[in-house]
C-alpha positions, 0 to 999 in steps of 0.5 A: 108867448103873448106880445108885451102889449097883450100881457100889459092889457091883461095886467091892466084889464083893458084893451090892447089898443089902449096899451099900444097907444100909451106905450107909443106916447111914453116912448115918444117922451110924453109924461104920465100926467100929460097922457092921463090929462090930455090924451084920453082919446088915445088911451081910452081914458087910462088914469095916472095910476093905471099908466104908472102901473103900465110904465113899471110893468113895461120896464119889467117886460122889456128887461125880460125880453132883453134877457130872453134874447141874451139867453137864446143867443148864449145857448145858440153860440154853444150849439145846444139850442134845439127846438124844445129848449127854444120853445121853453125859453120863449114861453117863460113868463118870469125872470125866475123861470128864464134863469131856471131854464138857462141854468144847465147852459150857463157858463160856470166855473169848473165844477166837480161834475165837469171834472167827473165827466172829464174822467169818463164817469158820465156813463157810470152815472147814467147806468146807475140812474137807468138800472137801480138793480145794479150794485153801485160798488161793482158797477163803479169798479171798471171806472177806476183809473189812477191817471184820471184821478179815480183811485178807488170805486168810492172815488168813481161813485163820488164823481158819478154822484156829482154828475147826478146831483148837477142834473137834478139841480138843473132840472127847470121844471123840478126847481120851479115846482120846489120853489113854489112849494117852499114858498107856500109851506116854508116859514121865516124863523128868527132867533137871537144871536148869542150874547146879543140880547142886550145889544139887540133889545129893540128886536126882542119880539123876534128873539124866538119867532117864526111865521109862514112866508106868505103871511109875513107883512112888509114891516116885519120882514124889513124889521127882521132883515135889519136885525140880521144886518145889525147882527142881533138876529139869526134868520133861517128860511125853513122849508117846513112848517115844523122842524123835521126829526133828525134823519127824516127825509123831507117832502122836497127830497121825496119830490126830487127822487120821484122826478127821476123815478127813484124809490126804495124798493130794496134794489142794490142801487136804491140807497145810493140814488136816494142819497144822491137826491138828498144831497142834491136838495140839501147842497144845491137846490135848497141853498139856491132856493133860499137865496131866491126866497130871500129876494122874493120876500125883500121884493114883496116887502119893499113893494109894500113899503114903497106903496105905503110911503108913496101913499102917505107922501101923496096925502101930505103933498096934497094937504090943504093949503092955508092960502097965500096970506102974510104968515109968521113962521115960528121954529121953536126951541128952548135954549137957542130961542124961537126963530121967527120969520115973516113971509108975504103973500108970495112967500118972500121973506119980510122980517126975522127975529129970535125970541127967548120966551122959554127956559132959561131966559123966560122972556115971555112978555117981551116975546109976545111984544115982538110977535105982536109987533111983527104981525102988526107991521106986516099985516100977518094973518097966519101963524105957523108953529113948528111941531118940534122941541118946545112946540106946545110951549110956543103954541101957548105963547101964540095963544097968549098973544091972541088973547092979549091982542085980539085986534090982530085976528091971528089964525095959528096952526101946528106945522110938521117940521119933518125935513125942514132942517134938510132944506135949511142946510141945502144948496137951494136954500142958500141960493133962495135965501142968501145971507139968511142964517141957516137957523132962520131958514127953518122958520121961513120953510115952516111959514111957507109950508102952511101957505102951500105945503106942496110948493114948499115940500117939493124943495126937499128930497121926498125920503127926508119928509118922514112919512115912510116905513123902513125907507132906509132899508129899501133899494134907493132907485126903487124908492126914488122912482116911486116917490118922484112919480108921486111928486110929479103927479101931485104937482101936475094935478094941482097946477103951478103958477109960472110967475111965482113958482120956485125952480124946484116946483117948476122942475116937477112940471110935466116936460120941464126938469131942473135945467129948463126950470132954471131957464124959466125962472131966469127968463122971468127975472129978466123979462118980468112976469109971463103975460100969456102961455105962448110966451113960454116959447121964448124961453131958451131951450123950451122947444115945441115938445116941452111946450106941449107937455108943460103948457096945460099945467102952468097957470098965469093968474093975471094974464092977458087971456083968462084961459091961461089960468085954467087947465085947458091946454092951449092946443084945445083953445079952438074948442073954447072958441067954438063954445064961445061962438055957439053961446054968443058969450065972450070968454069973460062971461063964459068962464064960471057960468055953471048953469050955461056950461052944464046945459051944453052938450059936449058932443056938439063940440067934438071934432076929429082931434078932440073927442068927448072926454076932452070936451067934457074936461074943458067944460068942467074946467071952464066952470071952475078954472084952475080949481084946486083939487086939495081939500079945504084948510082946517086946523086941529085944536090941541087941548090947553093944559095938555102939553107933555106926556105927563099931562095925559090920562087914560080916557081923555078925548083929544083932537090931533093930526095924523102924521103917518100911516103904516100897515098896523095903524096911524100915528097922531100928534096930540100936542105932547111932543110924542105921537100916539099910535091908533092901532088898526084895530082901534081905527073903526068899529068895523074891520079895517084891512088898510088903515089908509081907508080910514085916515091919511096924513094931515087928517084932523081926528078926535082920539081917546087916550087908552094907555100911557107908558111914560117910561117908554114914552108910549101912547095908545090911542083909539078913534072908537070914542064910545067903545069903552069895552075896547079900551083894554084891548087897545091898550094891550094892542096899540102903543107907539111913539115917535114921528114919521119914522119906520117901525123897527118891530112888528107884534104878536105872533099870528096864526102859523107863528111859533114863539116860546113864552117869555116875560115882557121887559121894557126895552125903551128906545126909538119909535121902532121899539115902541111899535114892538107892542103893536098888535095885529088881528090880521084878518085879511 
């Protein structure tokens, strides 16, 4: 068996030396962002995605090695560890293979086979296996012993069968082979439970459904498992592509028999041995493999769902910031009014108000007057409108304000409210906005989200942001670990202003964490803004290791040293000094001089510590210090007069914002309180395997309305604006509703699926129900 580092190098398709260096850095407490950014020489330039994969695989392989050692110790303690067993265990490359090998030695409760051995029936089992020509009943007669609980030859044969069955079911090679055959040939079959048709209507697409294991997409697996959990569906892990005839031997039973040289040749013992092989498959091997395959499907589904969630979260966190300008946030509502909050260019709350422009009060003109006064008083430049209830009506209110008061020069934008209520009720919001009513905190959060989405969204549990797929059905630790990694990577990719950042934002910086973030904020509050990065060393408990990890990602915009606002790590400042000396420029003249910097040869400034990758990064950073990797800000313009689903007509071309991307398509907010679905088949004229290759959350797109189902609130959209022939296909295949929630059901059966014809009935319900008609061509 190769070493862990060799296996990791093979997984990452890189040199083993790169892996060894990365593992040493991780074990020493370095974070992935720090290693990816500032230790390129050591790792040979492994990026953050490769390092994340390495970290996950390293955890798995170390767990595998720990389990391997425990198994070897257990077998050795039993005195059963021979050279062959040791070699097989040391060669096992998966946890499943390890457990297969350990099964015969695994301490277990007193089994029927063990009781039979204690009754002296092992020789009978071995004799019947060795010589099928024997008559089982005659061979069993001498083993009858009432004192040992063997009253008849039939009892003896039953005990012998238990021994044989256990032997068959604990053969690691056989079990591994049958597992892979089951996985490649089997299918998941779903049927509705008796009396659950009405109660489980949202799972209707799975009332009579079958699909091969290997073709099941993540969202369908999770949907069926949820249907089973809610007792609406009955799931069967069928080993064959089609039902067997009653009494017909299966492929698997035949392979069990063949493994031990059993065949029907007309000998007296053949039938007994074949029955034992069938019994071993049906009572021991198949049930265990069904559990294995269930876990394998769950693992695959969760892995894909986590990937989708993490990718969407990354896109949302790296959405374009409008900039730190005075902003008015509006949290729309009807009866309870529209909550308004003004924040300044640092996100500080300046003013709040509640207006009632909509039903039942209809104080339209008064509300416009309040908005105009707030904007004039505080120099507001941006207006952020939450996209929840009454959003389009409130958007129209702002447009009316812009028309009546053009001198204010307001720029408005619709902002996602997902997770805002979670923030408003959080302990941090209470601490950050003391004395402010919880209903007004949402308006503050909406305003800040427009200014800088990343800085505001890090205050919310990533699972509450609402860009996932079945996040509530995924193992908590797996989802949290992946999402936390995404947040960490995004925060460090952008960089953080240490003098304005909140504690939650600082806590995501490499090497900081919650406790140290609070220490930084407390030190800043007492001593004033940091003037230089080296002053971070004065923060209590911020030691040399933490400084090394965080300093390069913390920015000081108006500090004493211009380098402190860049991504150049303080440890590399001597390189910059050498560049200054060579160019005879001071730092102020050097920074931003693209012509000069691009004319320099990076190799001229390398040394034993800082190689070509680091010097190249330094020159690029000096050209645009503290550059933001996020794209430029732009807003979608919702069509005036299209404010609710009743206003939609097939053929309309509208502008919208992508709110969520799933495996089967993208959801787009077109300003009618109901997201439409662009099915994957309608994203492009060319085949699209992954919707994220075309769109991502936050993108502004133009879409054509191809279907509107008002009773079920389903909107089918297409991004193929000039493809009239596709409108009918898209209407049939892509319909959806809701925002940011997980799909409950998949779509039409694909190749290899079987479903009885049934009349389609409206089911209504949540987004999950709407996604039931999302059709997939599944060419990939």
